[in-house]
N, C-alpha and C positions, 0 to 999 in steps of 0.2 A: 601776774598783774590782773586785778579785778576788772571785769567788764562793766560792773555797776558803779563802783566807787572810782571816780576818774582822777581826783586830786587829793592831796593831803596838805592841810593848812596847820602847820605846827603851832602858830601863835594862837589860833582859835582853839585848838585841842588843849593847849596849856590853860587857857581861861576856863574852858568847859570842865576840865579835870578839877580845877580849883572849886568851881561851883558844886560839882558832885561830891567833893571832899566835905564841903560845908553841909551838904544835905545827907551825908552818910550813904551815898549811892555806890553800890557795886553792881556792875552790869553782867548778867549771865551770858555765857557763850551758847551757841547753838548746841554744842555737845552737852552742856549742862541742862538745856531744855529737853533734850532727848533722854538724858540720864540725870534727872533732878536729884537723885540720891547722892550725887557728887558735889552738891552745893556746899559752900563753906559751913563749918559747924556753927559759927556765930550766926549765920543767916538762919539755919534750922532752929536754933534756940530762940531767935527773935520771932520766927513765924508762929510759934505756939501761942503768942499773945497778939497776933495781928489778924483782923478779920479779912475774909477773902476779897472784899471790895474796897478795903481801906486804901487811901492814897498814901501808901507807905513803900519806901524803896525795896523792902524785903519782898513785896509782892511781885517784883520782876521775876523772882525765882519760881513763882506760881504760874508762869506762862508755859504750861506743860499739860499734857493729857493725863498726867499721873498724880494729880492732887488727891490726897485722901481727906474727904470732908469731915471725917470723924476725928482724926488726930491733928489736922492742920499741916501734916508733913506729906509724905509721898508713898505711893504703893504701885500697883499695876495700873495699866491704862483704864480709865473709866469707860465702860461700855455697857450696852444693853443688847441682849438677843431677843428678837421678836419671835415668839413661838409659832409653830405651824397652826395652832388652834386659831390664831388671829390671821396669819398671812394666807393660809390655805395652800401653801406650797411646801415641798419636802426640803428644799434647800435651806440652809441656815443663814439667816439675815442678821448681821451684827453691826450695830452702829456705835461709833465713838461718841461720847457724851460731852457736849460743850458747856453745859451749865456750870461746871466746877472750875472754869477759868474765872479770873477777875473780870468783871462786867457780865458774866453769865454766858459768854459766847467765845468761840475760839478765835474770832477775828482780832482779838487783842494780840495774838501771836503774829499774824500777818502784818499788822501795823507796826509792831516792834521791829520786824525784819526790814521794813521800809525806812523807818526813822533812825534806828541805832547805827547802822553802818555809816550813815552820813554824819551822825553826831560824833562818833569816835574818830572820824577822819577829818573833821573840821569843815566839811562841806555844808553842814547845818550849824549855824551859830545861834545858840539860844539867847544871846544878848541882843541879837539883831533880827533874826528871822521869826516868822510865825509859821507853824506847821498847819497846812490846809489838808483836810481829810474829806475828799469827795466820796460819797457812799450812797448805796441804796438801803442801808440799814445798820448792821452791827459793826462794820469797819470803822465808821467815824466815831462810834462809841469806844472802840478799842484804841483808836488813835488819840482820842481825848484823854482816856485813862493813862496811856503811856506818856503823853505829853505832861499831864499833871504830875505824875510820879517823877519824871525826869526834870521838872521845872521849866518846861517849854510852853509857849503860848500856842493854843490850838484854836482852829476854826473848823467847825463841822458843817459839811454841806450834805443835805439829804432831802428827798422829795417831801412836799408838804403833806401828802396823804399817808405817810408812814404812821405806825401806831403811836398813840400819845405817850406811852411808856418811854419811848426813845427820847422824845423831845424833853420830857420832864427831867429825866436823868441827866441829859447833857447840860441843861440849865443849872441843875444842882451842883454839878462838878465844876462849873465855872467856865465852860467852853462857850465861845461865841458860836451862834447857830445861824445858818442861812438855809431857809426852806425854799427849794426850787419848785416850779410848777409840776403837777402830775403825781404819778405813783411810782412804784418800783421799776416799771418798764421805761420810764422817762429818763434815760441816761444822758442823752444829748444835751438836755437842759442843764444837767450838772456840769458837763464839759464846757458849755457856753459860759457858765459862771466862773469856771476855772480860768478861762482865757481872759475874762474881765479882771480877775484878781492878779493875774500874772503881770499886769501893767505896773504893779507896785513890786519892786525887787525884794521887798521884805517878805513877800508871800512865797514860800516854797511848797509846791504842790506834790503831795504824795498820793498820786492817782493809782489805786489798787489795780486798775485794769491794765496798766502799763508798767507798773513797778515790779521788777523781777524779784525783789526781796520777798514778795508775797508767795509765789510758787516755790521759791527756794526753801522757805520755811516749811511748807507742807511736805515737800520732797524729803527733807532731812529730819522732820519732827513727827508729822502726822503719819506718813508712810511707815516708818519704823515702829510706831505705836501699834499699828495694825498687825505688823509682822510679829510683834511680841505676843499679841493675843492669839494669832494663828498658831504660833509655835506651842502655846500652852494648851491648845485643844486638839492638835492634829494627831491623827493615827496614820497607819500605813496607807489607808484608803482615802484620807482627807485630801481634797483638792481646793486650792484657792481659785475659785471660778472667776471672780472679778470684783470690780469696785464701781460703785455708783455715786455720782456727785452732781448736784445742780451746778450748772456752769458758773453763774454769777460773775465774779471777777476772773474766774479760771485759775484761782490760786489753789483752792482745795483739791481740784481735780488732778493736780500734779502729784498727789499721793499715789495715784494710779501708775504714774511713770515709775515711781520707786518699786511698787509691787511687781510691775512687769520686769524690772531688772533682776528680780529674784525668782519669779514664776512666769516663765515665758508664755504659758497658756492663759494667763489672766487677761480678762477683757475689761476695758474701761468704758463705762456708759455715762454719757452726759445727759443731764436732765433739764428740762425747761417746762414752761407752762404751755398747754395747748392753745391758750388764748393769745399767745405771742410766740409762735413756733419758728424762731429765727434760724436755728440749725436744721430743724426738720424739713422746712420747705421755704426758707427765706421769708417767713411770715412776720407780722407785726401786730401790735395791739396792746391792750392793758390787761392786768391780771392782779390777783390778790395773794400770790405766794411771796411774801415780803422778803426782800433782801437778795433775790437771785439775779436781778438785772437782766437786760436783754436788748434786742433790736440792734445788736452789733456783736462781732466776735472780738473778745478781748485780745489785746496785743500779746499777753503772756500765756495764751492758750496754745499748747503744743497739739495742734489739731491732728497731726499725722499719727499720734499715739492714741487717738480716740476711736473706739471700735463701733460704737452704736449711739443713737440718740433716742431718748424716751421722752415723750411729751405727756404731761399730766394735767388733768382738768382741775383748775383751782377750786371748783365746787366740791370735788372729792376730798381735797385737803381740808376744807372748812367743815365738812360733815364728819370726817374722822377726828378732827380736833375736838369736836363736841362728843363724839363717841368715847374718846379716851379720857375726857375730863368731866363730863356730866354724870351725876349719880345713876341715871337710867342707862347710860352707855356702859358704865363700869359693871352694873348689875347684869347686863346682857352678856358681857364678856365672861363674867363669872359663871353664868349658866352654860357657857360653851366649854367650861373646864379650865379656863385660864386662872392660875393661882393668884392669890391676893398680892403676893410679893411683886409679881410681874405687873399686875394692874397698877400698883403703886408707883411703878417706874415709868408708866406711859406718859406722865406729865413732863418727862424729860425731852419729849419730842415737840418742838415748835412747828410752825406751819411748813417751813422748808424741810425740816427733818421728816415730816409726814410725806412730803413730796418725794424725798429720797427713798423712803420705805416702799411707797407705791411703785416707784420705778424699779426697785430691786425685785418686786413681785413680777413685774412685766419681764424683766430680764430672766428670771427663773423659768417662767413659762415659755418664753421665746426659745431659749437654749435647752429646754427640757432637762433642767438640772435636778439632781436627786439629793438624798440625805447625806451623801459624801461631799457635796459641794458647799462652799462657804462664799457668801457675798458680803463684802464690807461696804459700809456707807458711813455718813456722818450725820449726827443729830446736832446741828450747829448750835441751837439754843433751845430753850424750854418754853412751856406755856406761860411762864412768868412774864414773858415779853408780850403776851397776847390776851391778857385777862380782859382788856377793853374790847377785843374782837369777839370774845365769847359773849360778853354783855350785848354787843351789837347784834349778834346772831339771835339771841333770845328776843330782843326788841323786834327784829325783822320777821322772825319765823315762829315765835312763841316758845313755850317750854319744850325741852327735849324729852320725848316720851319713849316708852319701851318699843313702840312701833317705829319711831324714828331711829332708834338704836339698831334694831334688826335690819331696817332698810339701809342704813349707812354701812353696816358691816357687809351685807350681801352685795349691795349695789356698788359701793366704792372700794371695797377690798377684795372680796371673793370673786367678783366678776371683772376685776381688773384684767383686761385681755392684752393681746399682743398688737392691737391696733395702735396707731401712732407710735410705733417702735420701728426704727430703721437701722439695720445693720449696714455699716458704711463700707463701700468699696474704696479702692485707691482713688478713683476719680471723684467719688463723693467727698472724700477728705480734702482733696485738692480744691474742689469747688468751695467748700466752707473756708479753707485757708485763704482763698482768693478774695473772700468778702472783707478781709482785714483791710484791703487796699482802700476801700471807699471811706472808712472811718479814719484810719491811721495815717495813710500817705496823703490823701486828699485834704483831710480836715485837721489832723493833729501833728503834722510836721515830721512824720517818719519818712524814711527814704525807700526808694525802689530796691536798692541794694540790700537793705535790712530785711525787707519782707521776703526777698528771694532767699536770703541766708537762713531764714527761719524754717524753710522746707527741708533743710539738711538735718538729719537726726543728731549729728555731731554738735550742732549749735546748742541743742538742749542738753545733751550729755555733759558737755563742759560746764554749762550754766548751773545745772542741778548738782553736779558732783564736786565742782571746784570752788564755787563762790562761798559756800559755808565755811570752808577752810580759810579763805581770805578774810571773811568777816571775823572769825574767831581769833585770828592773829591780831587784827586791829583791836578787838575788844580786850584781849589779854594785855596788849601794850598800853591801852588806855587805863585799865584798872591798875596797872603798875604805876602809871603816872599819877593817878588819883591817890594811891597809897603814899607816894613820895611828896605830894603837894603840902 
């Protein structure tokens, strides 16, 4: 029995299956998102003529790390390795690339995993409910996309200070948009709006910070994609040293749990902004690393499996964003011996991806890793989400010069030290876990028994390893009903 899907409404499922039949919708299983080459041949044939961001049912099968942007079909996991000439460390830093998902960010997968199990079980009725997507960035975009493809009504909630690209696209896709006060660190304001919307039973809230479909997707899809890459590059000496992820909703960081299940020595490092160091020292504040959220510990974060915390200065992220994308910055990197092919791929790192890269450098230095060590991370989205931020930087600071480029590389990358990096003891982890109480039990209606249960590793093992099988059984049965409609 699923711990996430609590009921099954056969009448709603029957109506929803009929809707999907009319729209030509087939829903992929988690196994197919992990192994997209197993998609139905009819879907593969259709994908050749469907754009990556098109509101087309076939694009549900592009919710995978393995999209081939050249053929429109599938290949190996999309990834970029940042060379030592840039990072200044011997360890290999490899990031999965989120740009080649529909919407240009991997959050479309997390949103899928929250909505679809409830859709195929009848808990979400598209004839009645509206899907509410509270977010500090890409998650509400992913939710709006999934809703549009599946014929569901979407409401996106995000802070008013997020980049204009996000608001423009949400309006174009037809989503209702609610802008809450503040920036990416103002999560409570989003929760307050959710409580207001809950007064209308038509609103079903898919809160990524508490929806377990979010980390279940990353454990079963993102983690295996990294393992595929590791197996393709490993030698007898190669070690999977660890995984770095901005905490955000604590969905993506669950890929670290998967890697630990195969590589016991792997360490998981959580990343946040030094301007709002919630995990590092219970701090608070505002920052510019869009989409990572903070000021609380997400309900879906398996804190006991997190080994260290790295806090990154948002100013370093903005300087490196310019270094990677301004002509003077690219020229400076070329002078260091970075090849043009690699320079051309640096635009695949958005602001949070740069944050993850800088945290991986901190990790490599703290643990004294060498050329045999591999650190995985995620480049959630690309510079395409932040062109307006680049323009703002030029307006505020002037043109980016050769001197600025050298300063950014030396000051923000090479001199990235082990300060604001904390290896967590058992009691440190327990202290961070206990912070969940104040948000989730006192404010959001969770129970004392639930928060105590989360400290047990078995709670997470069952969740991560068993729920995807439950979901896939429901999806397969639903697709069969669609076909028979």
